[in-house]
N, C-alpha and C positions, 0 to 999 in steps of 0.2 A: 623272612622280607617282613618289616614293619610293619602292620596294619594298624597298630587303636596307641594312638597316645592320647597318654594324661598325662595331671601337672603335681607338683607337687607342691605345698607352699602354704600360708600364713591367711590369705587372706588379702587382700592391698598390696598388693605386689604388680597388677598389671595383666592380669590370666582374662579378665573378663574385653583386654582389647586386642589380646591376643587372637580370642580365640573372633573378635571383627576379623583381624588379616588372614586369618586361615582362614573365613571364606571368600575369600580375594585365593585362593588358592584354587588352579583345576584338577580337579582328583580328589577331593577333601569334602568334607561334610564336618562344619564345627559345629561344636555347641555347646555353651556354657550353664554348667549347672542344671541340666537336664534331669525332669523326673523320669524316675524318685532320684531327688538331689545325696538323699544313704540319710542325711542329719538329722537334727532330733531326738528321738527319745531312740533311736535304734543307732546311733553314733554315741549318744551319754552314757549307756548301758556300755555299750563294748568296748569303750575305753576306761567302765566300772570294772570289765571282767568279767559284763556275762556277754554270752556271743549267739544269744537265740534267737531273738531277734532280728538282726544285723542277718543272718543264714539263713531267719523266712525269710527275712526277702530277696536274699541276692537272687535266686529265677530272675524273678522281674526284673530287677536293673540286668543283668546281665539279657535278658530277651528284647528289654529297647535298645540296647546296646547293635545288638544283631541285626534288629526292622530299622536303628538310624541308618549304622552303617552298609541297608543292601546298595548295590550296587554302581560303591563307588570303593576307591585304592585305598581310601587315608581314613578313618574317625580319627577324631580329635575332641577331647572331653578338658576344657578346664572346670575343675572343681576342685575348690580343698578340701573335700568329704573324702578324694582316697582314701591321701595316711592316716585317716581317723576311722576306715575300717572297712571299707568294702575291695579297696586297693589290694589286702592280706588276702583276698578270696578271690581275684581274678584270673589270676593265677591257674586255680584247678576248674577254669572255664573254660579258657584260651589259650592256646601253645603261649608258653614264656618269652617264644624268640618272636612271636608275631606280633609285643607289648613294646614301646618306648615310655620315659619317664622324664619331661621334661621338671628342674628347677626351677623354679622362680625367685628369686630372692633380691632381697632390696635393703638402703642401711637402716639398722635396729629402732633407731628414733626416728624416721617415715611413717615406718607398720606402725608404730605405738603412737606418734599422736593423730594416725588416720584410724584406728581404731578404736581411739578415747572421739576424736570430731563425732566417729558416726554410733557411737555409748554399742558399740556391738565391742566390749572386753567380758573374762572368765566373771569376770564379778555383776555382771549387767546380767541383766536377762537378756536382754538385744543379741546378747555372743551365747548363752547358755546351747544355742539351739547350733553353731559353729567353731566353738574354740575349745581350748582345753584348759578344764580346770585341777586344781591341786585334789581334786577328786577321784581322781584319775586310775588308774590301779599301774600298778607297777611303771611312773614314770623312769623316761632315761636321764632328763635334767637337773640337775642335785635344786631342789625348789629354794629360795632366799635364806641364809641362811640365821637372820637377822629375827624370822619371824618364825617362832616356837608354836611346836603344834599345826602342821599348815590346814587340818582340817577341820580345825574348831575354829581356829580364825576367820578360815575359809566361811564356812555359817553365819558369824559372831555380824563379821561385815556385810557379809547378802544380807541378812536380818534388817540388823541397822540403815542400809537403804531402802527393803521393802516398810520401813515401819517411820521411823523419825525425820530420811531425810527423800522421800520421797515425793513428785510435784509436786504435790496439792497442798501439803503439807508443809514444803520449803514455803510456795505461796503468802499460806493463812502467818508464817510467823513474817511473812516481809525480806521472807530470803529469793534469790535468783529459783525457778524452778529446778533446773540441775546445779546445783550447790553441793557442793561435796566437801567435807571440812581433807583439812591438808592428809590428816592420814591415813584416810581410804583414798588418796587421791595417790600417796606414796607408792600406797600399798597394791592399789590395783594397776601402777604402770611397774611394778616390780611382779606383779603378775601376769601383765602381758609380755616383760620379757625374756618371763619364764619360755613362754606359750611359744615366744619364739624359735626361740630354745629348743625346748621340744618335740616339737613339729620338724626342725634340722635332724634332730639325734636320728628321731621315729625313720623320715625320709635314707639316714647313713643304716639302718641294721635292716628298711626293706631291702634296697641292695645288698646287704650280705645274708641276707634268707635267700633272693632271687636276683643271684650274680649270672644269670644268662638276659634277664634282664636291661640293655641298653635305656643308658639317660645320658642328658646333658644337661647343664646348668646353663644360667644364665642371669644377669643383671637386669634388677628390669630397664633404666638408663640402655639397654642395648636393644629394646626391642622394637626400638626406634630406625634400628638400620637394619635393612633391606639384607647388609653381609647374614646376620645372625637367623632369618629365614634360613637365606640355603644355607646354613651351615647346619639346622637342623635335613634339608629335603636333603641334602647330600650324606651327610653321618650317617640318617637311619635308613640312607639308601631307595628317598619316596618315588617311584612311578605316577609324581604330578608336577605341576605346568605356573609359574605365576603369573594371574592374568595383571593385565593391562591396570585394573583398576584398582589391585592390591598400594600402588605406589599414592593416589588418593586418599587413599584410610591411613596411611598413615599419620603421625602427630593427632589423630582426630580424638577426642578427649567421647566414653564411652562408660565415664560410670563417676558412681559424686565423687569425690576424694581432695581434701585442700589442698592436699601436693601437686594435684594435677597439671594445675594453670602454672605450677617454675618444674616442671618433670615433661610437659603438654604428652601425659600420657596417663591414664588410671591403671 
């Protein structure tokens, strides 16, 4: 029986909202990116092929998961760091047959727009701790062919943003603080599109590596439908029950997102 549920996503796909919905399910404890989140340096090093720090931090992560999952039928964690690091070690500590994974998708152009709106991109410092960059070791998705020497180019554009196009310099030259020249914006968009592809390809690889782990896939637009949650409960064979308050939580915006008003979720 599945007791532990995790998510695979790129971020900006409604996982925070989903964690709020799961808080209205009797028999479930639900958390969004609980500490330790397993992002930042450990994630960056893991993605570059250096696994030491991630492995060192795993006992603490597992201890917290066990602690937070005490006296409940189901533990739910929405955290897109799962596929970028700690998720690959979870089956070493937890029986794979007790693990379920929800893959949450969204239209690529909407994910890209949302990340750019928040400056949470592979090219911006706000995204370095959360996204996959071209510095990744053994990427699964092919980097855009129009951009030669991907790692060198990444360093070059990052340096430009940190120096000649940083907000204080832009302001000094009478530009808007978030100004970026067109060639950097185009590159940033291409890197986000690649990041999305890379994330879900890693998800496919994960399920090939751990075929005994059951997973379900949903689009962000399906999260407002009670039938989606009912399907998760049924397909994962969860011994839980939806509370009446669950229906009041539907369509309630929970996180900053430029598309939230349009989709009525975050």
